[in-house]
N, C-alpha and C positions, 0 to 999 in steps of 0.2 A: 565640317567634313574632315575626316582624318583617316589615315591608313595606319594599321597596326601590324604590318608585316614584320616578321623577324627573320634572322638568318636561318633558324631551324625550319621555318615555314618554307623558305625558298628552297632549301635542300630537299625537303619532303616533296615539294611539287615537282622538282627535277626527277626524283625517284619515281614519282607517279607516272612518268612516261613509260616505265617498264612494268607491264602488268604481270608481276611475279609473285603476288601474295597467294600462298597455298590455301586451299579450302580446308575447313575444319575437319571434314570427313576424310581427307586424304591422309595417306601414311606419312611417317616422318621422312622416308626415303624420297617420295615424290615432292614433299615440301622442300627438302634441301635441293632437289634437282631443279625446282622452279625458281630458286632464289637467284638474285643478281650475283654474278661471279665476284668473289672477294668480299661479299657482304655477309653479315650475320644472317643465316637462314631464318632465324626466329624474330628478326625485325620486320614488323608488318609494314606493308607498303600500300600506296594508293592505287587501287585498281580502277579501271575506267568506270565501273558502276559506282564507285565511291566518290569519284571526282566531281565536285559541284559544278565545274565548268562544263561537264558533259551531261548535265541535266537537260531535259527537253526545254526548248526555248520558251515555250509558254509558261512553264513552271518557274523559270528564272525571272521572267517578267512579272509574274504574279507576286513573287517575293519582293522584287524591287519596288513595285507599286505599293505594297503593304508597308514596307519599311519607309518609303517616301511619305506616305500618308501619316505614319506615326511621327515622323519628323515634322511634317506640316502641322500636326495637332499640337506638338510641343511648343512650336513658335507661335501658333494661333493663340495659345493660352497666355502668351506674353502681352499681346496687343489688345486682346478683347477687354482687358481690364481698363483701357483708356476711357471707354464709354460708361463704365460703372462708377467713375470717381464722384460725380455729384450725389448719386444715391448712397454710395458708401460713406461720404462725408456727413450726409444728413442722418442716416440710420445709426451709425456708430459714433456720432458726435465728435467729429474730428475736423481738421482743416483740409482744404483742397491740396495744399502742399504735401501733407502727410500721405494722402491717398495716392499721389504720384509714385510713392515708394512701392506700391503694389507692382508697378512695371519694373522699377529699378532693381528691387531685390530679386525678382524672378529672373531677370536677365543676368544678374550677378551670379545666381545659382547655375544658370546655363554655362557661364564662363568658367566657374570653378570645377564643376562636375567632371569634365574631360580629364583633368589631372589625375583623377582617381580611377575612373572606369576603364581608361586605356590599358593600364597594367593588368587589371582583372580580366579583361577580355582575352589577353594573351595567355592566361593560365587556364581559364574556364570556358572559353569560347564565346561566340557572339550571342547565341540563343539564350543562354542563361542570363546574360546581361540584359538583353531586350525584355525577356519575360519578367525578371525580377524588378527591373526599373519601372516597367509599365504598371505592374501590380501596385507598386508603391506610389507611383504617380497618380493612379486612380484613387488609392486609399487616402492619400494626404490632400487630395482636392476637396474632400468632403468638408473639412473645417473651413475652407474658403467659401463654400456654398452656403454654409450655415454658421457664420462666425459669431461668437458671443461678444467679442470686442475687437478693436483695431489691432491690438498687440498680437492676439492669436492669428488673426487674418494675415498680417504681414510676416509672421514667423513661418507659417505654412506656405506662403507664396515663395519664400526663399527655398524651403525644403522641396516643394514641387519642381522648382527650377533645377535643383540638383538632380532630381530623379529623371527629368526629361532630357538631361544633358547627354545621356547615352547615345541618342540618335544623332547628335552633332559630332560625336567623336568616333563611334564604332561603325556606324552604318556605311560610311564610305569604304571601309575595309570589306564589308559584306559584298558590296557591288563589285569590287575588284576581285573578290574570291569567285564570283559567279561567271565573270566574263574574261576572256583573254584580251591581250592588249589591242588586238585588231578590232574588237567589237565593244570595248568598254566605254567609248566616248559618249555615245547616246544615252545609255542607261545612267552613266555618271552625271550627265547633264540634267536628266530628269530628277535624279536625287538632289543634285546641287541646288536646283531652283526651289525645291520644296520648302526649305527653311526660310526662304525669303518671300514666298507666296503666302505662307502662314500669317506673318504680321500684317499683310494687306487684307486678307480675308477677315481677320479679327475685328477691325472697326466696322467692316461692312455688315457682318452678322450682329456684332454688338450693338450697333446703332439701331438696327431693326428691332432687336429684342427690347432695348431700353425705351424705345419710342412707344412700344405697344404693351409692355408688361413690366414686371419688377426686375431690377438689376441682377438679383440673385439667379435669375434664369440663365444669365450668361454662363455661370459656373455649372448650373444643372445641365445645360446643353453640352458643356465640356465633359461632364461626367458620363453622359450617354455615349458620346464619341469615344471616350477613353475605354469604356466597357466593351464596345464593339471592336475597337482596335486591339485590345488585349486578347480577345477570343481569336482574332485573325492571326496574331503573332504566335499563339500556341498551335494553331491548326495548320497554317499554310507556309510558314517560314522555316526552312530546314537549317540545320547547322551547316555553316559554310567554311569554318576555319579548319584548314587541313590538319594541323597538329592535334586538335581535339578529336577530329574524325578518326584519326589513327589511334589515338589513345582509347577511345570507346571500342574500336575494332579489336585492339589487342586484349582488352578486358573481356570481350565476348569470346574470343578464341581461347583464352585461359579457362574460362568457365565451361565452354563446350567440349574442349579436348582434355581438360584436367591437367594440362601441361603449363606450369608456371613460367616456362622459358620465354613465352611470347612477350614482346615488349614494343613500345613505340618511343620515339625520341623524347617526347614530353615526360615519359615515365622516369627517364634517367637524367632529366635536366634539373640541375640544382638551382634553386631559387629562394629568395628571401622576399616575401610579399611586401614587408615594410620597406626594405631596401629598394624594391622596384618602384613603390609609390613615391619614395623620397627622390629617386632618380627622375621619375616622371615629373615631379614638381620642380626639381632643380634645373634640368637641362633646358626647358623652354626659356627660363630667365637668363641662363648663360648665353643662349643664342641671341636674345635681345640685347644683352650687354656687349657682346663681342662681335656681332655681325651687323654692320650698319645697313646692308641691303635688306636683310630680313626685317630689321627694325623699321625702316622707312616704308616697306610694303605693308607691314602690319599696321602702322599708324594710318596709312592711306585707307586701307580697308576698314579700320576702326572708325575713322572720321566719317566714312560713307554710311556705316551702320548706325553711328550716332545720329546722323542727319535723318536717316529713315525713321528711327524711333522718336526723334524730336518732332517729326511730322504728325505724330499722334496727338501732340499738344497744339501744333501750329495750324493744322487743317481746321479744327473747330474755331480757332480764332479768326482764320481767313473766311471760312464759309458761313459760320454762324454769326460772327461779329460783323462782317462786312456785307454779306449777301442775305442774311436772315434765314439761313437754312435751319431745319430742325435736325435732331440727332440721326434719324433714318437717312435723310438726304445727305448729311455730312459723311456718314459711313460710305455712301455710294461714291463719293468723290475719290476714294482710294482706288477705284477701278482703273483710273489712268495709270497709276504705277504698276498695278497688276497686269494691265494690257501690254505695257512696255516689256515686262518680263516675259510674258508668254510669246509675244511676237519675236523677241530675241532668241528664245528657245527654238522657235521654228526654223531659225537660220543655222541650227547646229549641223545639218548635213554639209553646208558650205564649208564650215570650219573643219569638219572631219576630212573633207577632200583636200583642204589646204594643208593640214598637218600630215596627211598621207603623202602629198607631193614633196613636202619638206623632208620627210623621212627618206623618201627615195633619193632625193638630191644629196642627202648626207649618208648614203649607203646603209639605210635602215637605222641610223642612230642620230636622229635629229637632236640638236642641242635644246636644253630646257627653255632657253630664251624664246623659242618659237611660240611657246604658250602665251607670251606677253603680247602677241599680236591682237588677241581679243581685248586685253586690258587697254591697249592703245585706243581702240574705238570707244570703249567705255569711258576713258579719260576725257574724251571730247563730248560725248553725249550727256554725261551726268551733270557737269556744270552748265552746259547749254540749256538743259531742261530746267534747272533751277533759276537761271537768268530769265527765261520765258515766264516761269511761275512768278518770280518776284515782280516783274514789271507789268503783269496783268492782274494784280490783286487790287487795283483801284476799283472803287465802287461803280464807276461809270463803265468799266469794261465788263463784258458779258461773262457770267460765271463759268462758261465752258472753256474759256481761254486758259485759265490756270490749270484746269484738268488736262487739257491738251498738252500743256507744257510739262506736266508730270510724266507723260508717256516716254519721251526720250530719257528722262531721269531714271525711270524704271528699267529701261533697256540698258542704260549705263551701269546700273547696279548689278544686273546679271553678268554683263561682259567683264566688269572689273573683278567681281568675286570669282567667277569661273577662271579667268586668266590668272589671278593671283594664287588661288588655291592650287591649281594644277602646276603652276610654276614652283611653288614652295615644296610640293610633294616630289617633283622630279629633280629640282635643283638641290634639295636637301634630303635626298632619298635615304642616306644612312640614318637619319634621325627624323624621318617623315612625320611620325606620330608627334614628336616633340615640337616640330616646326608648326604643325597645325594646332597643337595645344597652346603654343605661344600666341599664335594669331587669334585663337578663340578667346584667350584671357584678355588681350588688349582690346579686341572688338567689343567684348561684353562690358568691359570697364567704361568705354565711351558710350555704349548704348544705355548703360545704367545711369550715367551722369547727365547726358544731354537733355533728357526730358525735364530734369529738375530746374534748369535755368531757362527753359523755353518761354514760359509766361513772362518772366521779368524782361527777357531780351526783346520779345515782341511788343511789350508795353513801352519800352524805352525807345526802340528803333523804328517801330511800326512794321507793318507786314512787308513793305517793299524793302526797307533798309535791312531788316533781320534776314530775310530770305536771300537778298543779294550778298550779304556778308557770308552766308553759308556757301553760296556759289563761288565767291571769291576764294574761300579756303580750298575748295575742290580744284579751282583753277591753279592755285599755287602748287598743288600736288600732281597736276596733270602731266608734267614732263617725266615723272618717274618711270613709267613703262618704256618710254622712248629711250631714256638714258640707259636703263638696265638691259634693254634689248641689244644695245651696242657694246656695253662694257661688262655685261653680266658674267661672261665666261672668264674675263680677267679677274673680276672680284672673287669668283668661285675658286680660282686657282690659289688665291692667298687665304681662303677661309679655312678655319679648322673644323667646320661643320659640313660644308657643302660637298656635293659630288664633284670630283675633278673633271675638267673638260676632256 
């Protein structure tokens, strides 16, 4: 999730509060009379009918659901590959270790992509990024559904990861475009959970498909989903980025009136696309190097995502190797993690009320550290769930016990990611997009690497020792939100990137 708001966007939204854009059919005199005092009368402004925040509520929610489903599909594609590995190794004559790269390379693409699509969305808008990326996502999935060899398969797994990354970097900005600050929490929570529900659904559907038909149908089902999703993106998701809305409006006015004086701020903004991309790539790494708080929070969330992706290798070892499950049954074991995420999402109204009370207490300007309250709960639940999972993987313990243990882990995943994401966006608001890009790059690196050593770790340490080790790592990181809740404001005061207290 990422926001790509800019200073020009903020200024435009402020101007949008004054409905002063003259209609094309009006005379020049009435146009100038309707303009904001002291402003250029030919600068187009955001009228109420143009403002995405003033769309009907049902239409905004339809857009959020479609965008969230597109994000869910992109991350579903990462984990569904976990159950195709045996068939892939057999049919393409390669080793199991090589097939794990189908997950690693895809996730790596998801991490690298936001560095490039963020700047593009600031110039060309959200919609063109969504539509282009999903058309390419659909097109480049075909070689993975019908691969001639393992090299082609792995290459296009990385490319499809790059194409799917738009929904992990731009979509958060669309949600904030559609809702004002007082109402954005719930739709943002729905969007935030979608990239993490996707990896849980992947093994569930993948296990069912592989158990009953050929592994290639995992990618064929993905193609069908992508096709439907692409149509919905073209039909029901409007452009929400204010600078681009104004640019299109100015272009229409110039065409309808024949007057070339009409302009939007984006028309006069000087930019260098290559320079913007280089800045987008450089700033996240500067943040990681010079800001210890951002680095530690990014490592914490990266460790959590790495463990989630490691589970795609660990659960088959636990449930197939210890309890004798088949592929379809093993896929169903991921329901515990998914249930934990959904239950935690249902508690969002409580958190909304808590944040509202904190805002009132601080005269409408609550410190960003308030957002870490969710992460504090997650810091307790995530390792607790893994400890339960670890010590219930013995053969003599009923198979439902480790699944029940994964429920608090799933809830912890939701609380930690939601708390960390919202904190990074608010605490580092001047460079919010770069803060989220840095987090995405670190997270994806961990998620790409962890599945590669899962098999060797579980072979060496056993199901109890390996899972307990992961729980121990999360326990070591658990104090972070409690510490930063207390001293975050002091650290932000000395940071060259963070918003000042």
